[in-house]
N, C-alpha and C positions, 0 to 999 in steps of 0.2 A: 458526222450525222447529228451530233448535238448542236453544231453550228446551224444546221438547217432547221432543226426543231426550235432553236432560240429565235431564228429569224421570223418564224410565224408569230411568235409571242410578242416580238418587238415591232415589226413592221405592220402586222395585222391591225392593231387598234388604230394606228394613224391612217391606214388605208381605208378601213371600214368606216370610220367616222368622217375623215376628211374628204376622201374621193367618192365614197358611196353614200355619204350623208346619214348614216345610221346613228341613232341615239345610243346612249350608254347601255341601256338594257338590251336593245337589239344587237349591239356589238357583242355583248357578253354571250348572248344566245348563239350568235354566229360562231364565236370563238370556241364554244363548247362542243361543236361538231367534231373537232379533232380528238379531244379526250374521250368522247362517247364512242367514236369509231375505234379508238385504240382499245377500249375495254372490250368491245365486241370481237376484235380480231386477235387480241393478244394471246388468248388460250389456243386459238387455232394455229397461230404462228409457232407457238411452243411445240404443239403436237407435230406439226410439219417438220420442224427441226429434229425432233426425236426420231422421226421415221426416215429422214433423208440425210443428205450429206451437208453438214453445216457450212463447209467451205463454199459450196455452190449456192446454197440458200443465202449466205451472207452477201455474195455478189448480186444475187437476184434482188435482195432487199435494197441494196444501194441503187441498182438500176430502177427499181420502182420509185425510189425517192427522187431520182433524176427526172423521171416522168412527171412526178408531182411538182417538182420545182419548175419544170417547163410549163405545166398547167398554170401555176401561180404567175409566171412571167407573162403569159399570153391571154388567158381567159378572163380574169376580172376586168381589165380595161375594155374587153369586147362585149361581155354579157353581164357584167356587174356581179352581184352577190352570188348567183348560181356558179359563176366561174371561180370565185373565191372558195366556195364550199366544195367544189369539185377538187381543187388542189388540196384542201384540207382532208377530204375523205380519201384521196389517193395517197397522201403522205402516211397515214396511219398503218396500213398493211406493210409498206416497205420498212418503216421505222421499227415496227414490232418484229418483223422477220429478221432484220439486221440485228436487233438487240438480242433476240433469242439465240441466233446462230453465233454471234460474237461471244456471248456469255458461255454458251456450250463449249465453244472452241477453247476459250481460256480455262474454264474449269476442268476440262478433260486433261489439260497439260500439267496440272498441279497435283501433288500428293494429297490424299484425303485430309491429313492433319493440317494442311495449309489452306483449305478451301474457305474457311470463315474469314481469314485475313484477306485472301484474294477477292472474295465477294465484297468486302468492305472497301478494298482499293478500287475495284470496278465502280462502285457507287461514288466514291470520292472523285475519281477521274471524270465521271459523267457530270457531277456537280460543278467541278472546276471548268469543264468544257462549256457548260451552259452559261456560267458567269462570264467567261472570256468571250464566248460566242455572242452573247447578248450585247456586250460592250462593243465588239468589233462590228457587228451588223448594224447596231444603232448609229455608230459613227459613220459607217459606209453609206447607209441610207440618208443620214443627215447631210453628208457632203453632196451626194447625188441630187437630193431634192432641194438643198439650200435652206434647210431648217423645216422639218416636217410639220410643226405645230400649226402654221397658217398657210401652208403651201397650197397653191391651186391644183385642181384635178390633173391637168396635163403633167405637172411636175411629179405628182404622186404616181401617176401611171408610168412615167419614165423611171422613177425610183424602183417601182415594182419590177419593170422589165430588166433593169440593170442588176439589181440585187439577186433576184431569183434566176436570171439568166446566168450570172456568174456562178451561183450555187449549182445550177444544173451542170455546168461545165466541170466544176470541181468534183461533183459526184460521179460524172462519167469517167474522169481520170481515176478516182478512187475505185470504181468498179473494175477498171482495167488492171490497176495495181493489185487489187484483191484477187482477181482471176489468175494473174501471173504468179502471185505468191502462193495461191491455192494449188496451182499445178506443181510448183516446185516442192511444196510440202508433201504433196501426194507422191511424187517420184522419190523423195528422200525416205518416205516411210515404206515404200514398196520393197519387198525382199529381193 
């Protein structure tokens, strides 16, 4: 999931300025849609996880991110900035739901005395994932586009299709694995 989140931060500026022709300020405003949506839905996602089954909500979060990745792959080349913003706004609830459910699952499995260390390790793993994810996505996008800095719009559209299409497939596989592991964990915990 941090790979997907990193992809919007790496690919987004190149696509918004190069393909959609936004200036620096307009690109910054467009990129702020994701964090603003995350702020709005983060608390709701946490409450939903507190009331529901984290295993199922984790899978639902991944599926929502797969929908967002598909929107990123298809909509911006078709309808421009509204398509990009749609992908961004769809990403936030899935990401927040995944993070809340994942953190809840992990923290429930450790003794109280270890929760501070575990929370720190979760944060560290997210940071490492973002750094590695940003590097991998930037490299992948550059290879597909042939150097994003001055790439023509058709190449940037292709890069968006390929990168986010691949991420959508990865997320669908992750959702399937999450569901299977969630079912196994549920049967192991049953009396």
